[in-house]
Each structure stands twice: as C-alpha cells, then as structure tokens.
N, C-alpha and C positions, 0 to 999 in steps of 0.2 A: 504493500499499499505506500501511495508518495504524499504523508502524510506532513498538510503545509504546517509549519512551524510561526508562531505568535511571541511578539514581545510580552504582549499580556492579555488577559481571559480574564473575562468577566461575568459574573455570577449574580443578578441582582432587577433592580427596581428601571422600567421605562415607563412611561407614561403621557398621554396627551395633559398639557395645560392652557386653562382658560385661563388667559393674562387681564386681568382688569385694572388699569390706572386710574389712579382715584385723588383729589384732590388733599382727602383726608379720611384715615383708616371709621368707618362708621361705630356707632356707639348707641347703647338701648335708652337714646334719652331724646326725647322731641328734638332737638337744634340737629342731633345726625343719625336718628334711625332710618333716614334714607338719605343716601349719597349718590349722586349722578357722577357716571366713569366718564372721563375722559377721552377713555377708549380702551380697544380690547381687541385680542386675537387671540388664535389658535397655533400651539408649533407644541414640540418632542419636547421630551424632560424625563427628569426620573435621575436616581440617584447615580447607579453606578451605567446609564447608559452615558449621561452628561461625562463622568468620570473618563471614560472611556475616548466619547469624540475630545475629551482635553487629551488624548494619550495620543489619539491619532493625528491631531495637530499637531503636536509636538515633535512629530517622525516617528511612531513608536509602530508594530503592527498590531492590531488588534482582533479581537472578535469577542460578542456577546454571546452569551448563554440561557439568555432571560426567558420569561414564558410573556406572549402576546396574545390579546384576544383574536378569535378568528373574524375580525369587523373589521371596518372600513380604518378604525386607528390605527389597530393591529397593524395593518399593510401599510398606513402612513410613519408608521415609527422604523419598521424596517428598511421602508423606503429613504428616508433621512440620515438612516445610521451609515446604509449601504453609501449615498452619499459620500460622506464623510469618510470613508475607505475604512468601514468597520463591516467585518467579516459578520454576518449572518446566517450562517448555512445549516447551522443547528439550534434557532430561533426556535424554541416550541408555540405551536400557534394551539390553544388550549379554546373549547367552546363555550366560554365566559367571556365578558366586555373587558376589553382593554381597561387596566386602571388608568384614572383621572385625578386632576387635580384642579382646584381654582386657586389662582394666584393674585393674590389683594397686594397692589403697589402703592405707595402715599408717594406726596411728592418730594420727599428726602428719601426715597431709594428704598426704603425698609420694604420687607412684606410680611403677609400672613398668609398659611398654605392652609386651604381644606381639600384633602384629600380621599380618595378610594380606591381601595382594590376589594375585588371579590377574593373572601378566602379560598377559592377553590384556582385562582388563579394563579399556579402552582407549575414549576417545570419538574417532570415524572423524575423521578431522582435515579428511576431503572434507565432512563434514555442518557444521562449525563454523558457526554463523549469524553470517556476520561484519558484515551489516547490521544484526543486536544488539548485537555490541561494537561497531561503529564507532560509535552513537549514542547509548551511554555514556557518564557522565562521566568513569570510571577503569577499568580492568579490575586483576584482583589473578587470580596464578597462587602454585602452590604447586609442588613438582618430583615429587610422584606419579605425573601421566600427561602427562609431560614432554613425548612430543610434542606432545600439544595445548597444553599451556601455551605452547609456542615459536612454534606457529603462531598461535596468538590475541595472545601479546605482539608478537610482528609486526604483525598486522592493527590494533592498537591503533597503535603505534609511525607507523603510515602514515598514522594519521586525528588524528594529534598527542595523542594521549590520553597521561595520567600511566598508571603501570603499577607499583603494588606485588606484593611476594613472599611467599612465608616458602618460606624454603629451609633446612632442617635438615640436610642430608646431599651427600655431593659426590658428584657423578656423572661422567663424559664427557662429558654437554651441560649442565652447569651453568656453564660460562664464556658458552656462547651463548644462553643463557637473559639472562644477567646482563646481556648485551651489549641486550636491549630494554628491560630495566625500570629505572625513574626513579628508582624508592626503594624500595631493598632495603632489607628488614627479616631479619637473620640472628638464628637461634638460636646460643646460646653460641660455640659450637665452633667453626661454618663459618669465622667473618674467619680464625681461625689457623689451619685447617686448607688455606686457600686460597693463604694469603701463607707460610706456615710462623713465621711470627712466633708470639714468647710471649707477648703481652701483646694486651690489646685494641683501645690506642691504636696501635701503631706498625702492627697490620694496617691498621686502618683509612686508617691513612694511607699504606699502601703502596695500597691499594684505591682511592685518591683518581688514585694517574697513571693509571688505567685508567677509573676511573670519575664522572664530572662530576656524579653527581646528590648528594641527601640521602642518608647512609649511614648506619644502624641496626641495632643490636645489643643482642637482649633477655637480660638478666644473672640470668632468676629475681627472688626477692627483692629483689637489690641495683638491681632498677631496670632504666635504658636508657643506653645510651651513643649517642651522633651523633657526625656530623662533620658540619658543614651550612659547606659551603665549604671554609674553612682554620682555621674555628671548634670546636674538640671542650666539646660539649655531655654533662655527668654530671647525668643526669634521677633520683634516687634512689627505689627502691621505698616503698610505702606499708604500714604494720607493719599487720599481718593477725592477729589473736588470737580466738580461736585457728583455726586455719586447717582449714578443713574438706574442701578437693578442688582439688587443683593444677591437675589435670585441665584440660587447653583455657585456659589464663591465656595462653598464647603468643600462640591465635588471637582471643582478647578483644582481647587486646592492639592484633593485627592491624585488628581491624574498627574498634574505638575511632580507630585512628591513620589510619585511612580517613578516618572520620566529621571528625576534627580536620584533615586534611588539605585534603577537601573543602570546610569550612568557613572556609579559608585562616588558621587560628590561626600564630601566627610559632610556631616549632619548639622554644623552651622549652613552650611552653605547648601543643603539640600531646603532647611528650612526657610531660609533667603527668598529660596526662587519659588518652593508652591507660594509662599504671601506675594512676591510680588505678580503672580498668576492668578491668585486670587483676586488682588487687590484689581490686577487689569477688567477681568470679566466685571466687576464693577462700573465699569465705564460705557458697558453696554448692556441694550435689554435682552429679558431671554435668560436661560439657564444655558440650553445649547447655543444659542445667538451671542451667548457675552462668553464663548470658550475663544483664548486668546493664541495666535500664534509665536515661535520659541522668537520672531523679529520682538513682538511685540512686550513679551516678559521679558527678553532683556535691555529691551532699552526702558524698561520701567524700573528695571534693576540698577541702571545709569543713573536713575536722579535719587536725592537722598531721600530717606524713610521718613 
C-alpha cells in the first residue's frame, strides 16, 4: 500500500458558524433584550478544523479525521478543508446534522459562542485509519469527540508519536485522554478546574506530579504560560489594535504551536511564535478566515509585543 504521510493528523471538531456582528451583546434588560445585527454570515469553523487550517497555511501536510453530517453543511466543511490543502479522504459522514454554532461578536471583537452538536455525531472508533495516524509526525485531538480522540491518541502513542490537544472543559474522560497527550495545551480555566488551585502557576505545578511533558495554558490577550520541566515560562501576548474578531484565536495558537514544535524550536521561541499567530488571527474576521500565513506571523513577530 502506498500510504501518504502527513505532518499532522487531527481528530475532533468541525462545524458551520453563523457569525453575527453586534454593536453590543444582548442582556436580559429592557434596553438590550433586542439588539439589531450589523451583519451576519455563514462560514466553516470548529476547533480541530481551524487548527489544521493553520497548520496547512504554515506549510504542514495535514489530514482531518473528524465526523460531519450527511448534509449540505457537511459537504461545505469538506470542500473548505480540501480547498485549504487538508486531506479529507478519511472524514466520517454520519446520518446526523453537522455541528453548528452561533457566534456573537461585539464591536470590541470579543465573542460569545452558542453551539450544538448531536451526541451521535461521532467518528466510528473501529473505522479510525490507524495506519494513517501512525505514519504521521504528530497527532492533534480535542475533547469534542472524546471516544475517537482517546482511541486515536492511544494509537499514536503506541507508535511513539507526539500528541497535542485542545482541552477547554472537564469531562469524565479528560484524565484518560490526558494520559496519552505528550504536549497538553489547556484553555485558561481547565488547569484550575483539574487541580482545584486558584492560580495557574500552582495548577501547572500540581499537574507536573502526574504529567512529565510540556504543559501549556493559553491566557487570551495575556499570552501563554508554560511549565517546561521545572522551569515556568511566561510568554506575553502581542498587542492588537484594533481587534476585529477573537474567534478561533486559540485554535490558531495550537496550529502554530504544532508547526513550531515540529520545527524543533525551543520553548520560549515556540510560545512566541504561537502567540504571534493568535494575535494576527484577531486582525481578521472569522475562525478559518483569521488563519494567518507564515509571512504574516513573522511580520507580527518583528514588531514589539
């Protein structure tokens, strides 16, 4: 068999975003219980799909193993990923509606996300292409389709591959998934929820007791914090003025993190590159629409933080 090899294979979320730009977020008050939208549009997004789009934009060979619905939205997702150079041969089409999200963005660029994913929209674990996963240089998973993520991560570790992740909430399966992840990247609240600690430094220190790998937590416009061995590293975020849209910035951070990791960059340089990519994504509208090029990230890095 002539097996195509990829730099990164991703297992996890894709969706269709309904993006609504507003002057202000609605509130349950007489003054703001109705807000007129300034614009709306439909586009592709999702944690892993946007992360892989970033990887591809930065020059990596990427493949997506997620599940989409047997509907027009699922076909739209596959077309968009393929157009971005991402392999979709092994996407699972399931007889359920594709995942969707309504994203509200105010005039400052901050966003609120309302999402829906049918519980049966899952990648059949028995159909995961193990040979494709084990031929890759790295596996990336999120916590949206946990059974598939867990099986894929176990498969990757059996082959000695690095595994990165996007974990943004705690589930009964989180610890099991983390046991196979070599380079966890957490949303800001997750280390605190996992450990019961009140600050990120203490939380990462506690996680070090059970996880030997590089531990990273994203902190929005404050950048990122990492525990590399016993060394705590703070990497500040890049100033963005004006912020157009923060949607997908964390996914872009992870895609740039993967690129830098595969390039063998030292941790401080890796974090700075990922922060620059995330900042650059905030200057453009949309999740995938905000995915930057390598040249744009390098240009951002040439400026002061």
